[in-house]
DRENDO-1510 file (C-alpha; in Angstrom, 1 decimal, always signed):
<recs>
REC; n; res; u; v; w
REC; 1; UNK; +9.0; -12.9; +1.8 .
REC; 2; UNK; +7.5; -9.6; +2.9 .
REC; 3; UNK; +3.9; -9.0; +1.8 .
REC; 4; UNK; +1.8; -5.9; +2.0 .
REC; 5; UNK; -1.9; -6.8; +2.4 .
REC; 6; UNK; -4.1; -4.1; +0.8 .
REC; 7; UNK; -7.7; -4.5; +1.9 .
REC; 8; UNK; -11.1; -2.9; +1.2 .
REC; 9; UNK; -13.8; -3.2; +3.7 .
REC; 10; UNK; -15.5; -2.2; +6.9 .
REC; 11; UNK; -13.4; +0.2; +8.8 .
REC; 12; UNK; -15.0; -0.8; +12.1 .
REC; 13; UNK; -14.1; -4.5; +11.5 .
REC; 14; UNK; -10.6; -3.4; +10.5 .
REC; 15; UNK; -10.3; -1.4; +13.8 .
REC; 16; UNK; -11.4; -4.5; +15.8 .
REC; 17; UNK; -8.9; -6.7; +14.0 .
REC; 18; UNK; -6.1; -4.2; +14.7 .
REC; 19; UNK; -7.0; -4.1; +18.4 .
REC; 20; UNK; -7.1; -7.9; +18.6 .
REC; 21; UNK; -3.7; -8.0; +16.9 .
REC; 22; UNK; -2.3; -5.5; +19.4 .
REC; 23; UNK; -3.7; -7.4; +22.3 .
REC; 24; UNK; -2.2; -10.7; +21.0 .
REC; 25; UNK; +1.2; -8.9; +20.5 .
REC; 26; UNK; +1.1; -7.5; +24.1 .
REC; 27; UNK; +0.2; -10.9; +25.5 .
REC; 28; UNK; +3.0; -12.6; +23.4 .
REC; 29; UNK; +0.5; -14.7; +21.6 .
REC; 30; UNK; +1.7; -14.0; +18.0 .
REC; 31; UNK; +3.0; -16.9; +15.9 .
REC; 32; UNK; +6.1; -16.5; +13.8 .
REC; 33; UNK; +5.0; -14.8; +10.5 .
REC; 34; UNK; +2.1; -12.9; +12.2 .
REC; 35; UNK; +3.9; -9.6; +11.6 .
REC; 36; UNK; +1.5; -8.3; +8.9 .
REC; 37; UNK; +1.7; -5.0; +7.0 .
REC; 38; UNK; -1.8; -3.9; +6.1 .
REC; 39; UNK; -3.0; -1.0; +4.0 .
REC; 40; UNK; -6.7; -0.4; +4.6 .
REC; 41; UNK; -8.9; +1.4; +2.0 .
REC; 42; UNK; -12.4; +2.5; +3.0 .
REC; 43; UNK; -13.8; +1.7; -0.4 .
REC; 44; UNK; -13.0; +0.0; -3.7 .
REC; 45; UNK; -12.9; +3.5; -5.4 .
REC; 46; UNK; -10.2; +4.6; -2.9 .
REC; 47; UNK; -8.1; +1.6; -3.8 .
REC; 48; UNK; -8.5; +2.1; -7.5 .
REC; 49; UNK; -7.7; +5.8; -7.2 .
REC; 50; UNK; -4.5; +5.2; -5.2 .
REC; 51; UNK; -3.1; +2.0; -6.7 .
REC; 52; UNK; -3.2; +2.9; -10.4 .
REC; 53; UNK; -1.5; +0.7; -12.9 .
REC; 54; UNK; +1.3; +3.4; -13.4 .
REC; 55; UNK; +1.9; +3.5; -9.6 .
REC; 56; UNK; +2.0; -0.3; -9.3 .
REC; 57; UNK; +4.4; -0.5; -12.2 .
REC; 58; UNK; +6.6; +2.1; -10.6 .
REC; 59; UNK; +6.6; +0.3; -7.2 .
REC; 60; UNK; +7.4; -3.0; -9.0 .
REC; 61; UNK; +10.3; -1.4; -11.0 .
REC; 62; UNK; +11.8; +0.1; -7.8 .
REC; 63; UNK; +11.5; -3.3; -6.0 .
REC; 64; UNK; +13.2; -5.1; -8.9 .
REC; 65; UNK; +15.9; -2.6; -9.9 .
REC; 66; UNK; +16.7; -0.6; -6.7 .
REC; 67; UNK; +17.2; +2.8; -8.3 .
REC; 68; UNK; +19.5; +5.3; -6.5 .
REC; 69; UNK; +17.2; +8.3; -7.1 .
REC; 70; UNK; +13.8; +9.5; -8.2 .
REC; 71; UNK; +15.3; +10.6; -11.5 .
REC; 72; UNK; +16.7; +7.1; -12.1 .
REC; 73; UNK; +13.3; +5.6; -11.2 .
REC; 74; UNK; +11.7; +7.9; -13.8 .
REC; 75; UNK; +14.1; +6.8; -16.4 .
REC; 76; UNK; +13.5; +3.1; -15.7 .
REC; 77; UNK; +9.7; +3.5; -16.3 .
REC; 78; UNK; +10.3; +6.1; -19.1 .
REC; 79; UNK; +8.1; +8.8; -17.5 .
REC; 80; UNK; +8.5; +12.4; -16.7 .
REC; 81; UNK; +10.5; +13.1; -13.4 .
REC; 82; UNK; +7.8; +15.4; -12.0 .
REC; 83; UNK; +5.0; +12.9; -12.6 .
REC; 84; UNK; +7.1; +10.1; -11.0 .
REC; 85; UNK; +8.0; +12.4; -8.1 .
REC; 86; UNK; +4.2; +13.0; -7.4 .
REC; 87; UNK; +3.5; +9.2; -7.6 .
REC; 88; UNK; +6.4; +8.4; -5.3 .
REC; 89; UNK; +5.2; +10.9; -2.7 .
REC; 90; UNK; +1.7; +9.3; -2.9 .
REC; 91; UNK; +3.1; +5.8; -2.5 .
REC; 92; UNK; +5.2; +7.1; +0.4 .
REC; 93; UNK; +2.1; +8.4; +2.2 .
REC; 94; UNK; +0.4; +5.1; +1.7 .
REC; 95; UNK; +3.4; +3.3; +3.2 .
REC; 96; UNK; +4.2; +1.3; +0.0 .
REC; 97; UNK; +7.6; +2.7; -0.3 .
REC; 98; UNK; +10.1; +4.9; +1.6 .
REC; 99; UNK; +12.1; +7.8; +0.4 .
REC; 100; UNK; +15.6; +7.9; +2.0 .
REC; 101; UNK; +18.2; +10.5; +1.8 .
REC; 102; UNK; +21.6; +9.3; +0.5 .
REC; 103; UNK; +21.3; +8.9; -3.2 .
REC; 104; UNK; +23.9; +10.5; -5.5 .
REC; 105; UNK; +24.3; +14.2; -4.8 .
REC; 106; UNK; +21.8; +14.0; -1.9 .
REC; 107; UNK; +19.0; +12.7; -4.0 .
REC; 108; UNK; +16.1; +10.9; -2.4 .
REC; 109; UNK; +16.3; +7.1; -3.0 .
REC; 110; UNK; +13.0; +5.2; -3.3 .
REC; 111; UNK; +12.9; +1.9; -1.4 .
REC; 112; UNK; +10.1; -0.7; -1.6 .
REC; 113; UNK; +10.3; -2.9; +1.6 .
REC; 114; UNK; +7.9; -5.5; +0.2 .
REC; 115; UNK; +8.2; -8.4; -2.2 .
REC; 116; UNK; +4.5; -8.4; -3.1 .
REC; 117; UNK; +1.2; -6.7; -2.6 .
REC; 118; UNK; -1.8; -8.9; -2.0 .
REC; 119; UNK; -5.2; -7.3; -2.5 .
REC; 120; UNK; -8.2; -8.5; -0.4 .
REC; 121; UNK; -11.4; -7.0; -1.6 .
REC; 122; UNK; -14.8; -7.7; -0.1 .
REC; 123; UNK; -17.3; -6.5; -2.7 .
REC; 124; UNK; -20.8; -7.6; -1.7 .
REC; 125; UNK; -23.2; -8.1; -4.6 .
REC; 126; UNK; -26.3; -8.3; -2.4 .
REC; 127; UNK; -26.9; -5.6; +0.2 .
REC; 128; UNK; -27.7; -7.2; +3.5 .
REC; 129; UNK; -28.0; -4.2; +5.8 .
REC; 130; UNK; -28.4; -0.4; +5.8 .
REC; 131; UNK; -24.6; -0.1; +6.0 .
REC; 132; UNK; -24.3; -1.8; +2.6 .
REC; 133; UNK; -26.3; +0.8; +0.8 .
REC; 134; UNK; -23.7; +1.5; -1.9 .
REC; 135; UNK; -22.2; -1.3; -4.0 .
REC; 136; UNK; -18.7; -0.3; -3.0 .
REC; 137; UNK; -19.4; +0.3; +0.7 .
REC; 138; UNK; -18.3; +3.9; +0.1 .
REC; 139; UNK; -18.6; +6.2; +3.1 .
</recs>
């Protein structure tokens, strides 16, 4: 199973985690299954703005039904093609899906390479330092 881990939290801690992962990979110290796909959001608001219910439904539908084009994907979710196109582009930028050439008539085919998205959200309720000034840790 291929899982995308969407996280919200401290960008500096994320940077340190990525550097440690790269060092472990370079040293050959990774265990099987350590190959993690991570999507980092700087704040809870960023996550909510990017992973809307409509976009998540679209990604889920594509993962389940493997449409051959953006138009077919729009039909599956019963939405306007131009709106779906915009959402597909946004999801592509986030790395949640890929748009490949080769659909019918040269259409772009959306492909979701994940079986699931796990969301890890650190939302401190008590501010413990100056860096936690806003409840959502917004920058």
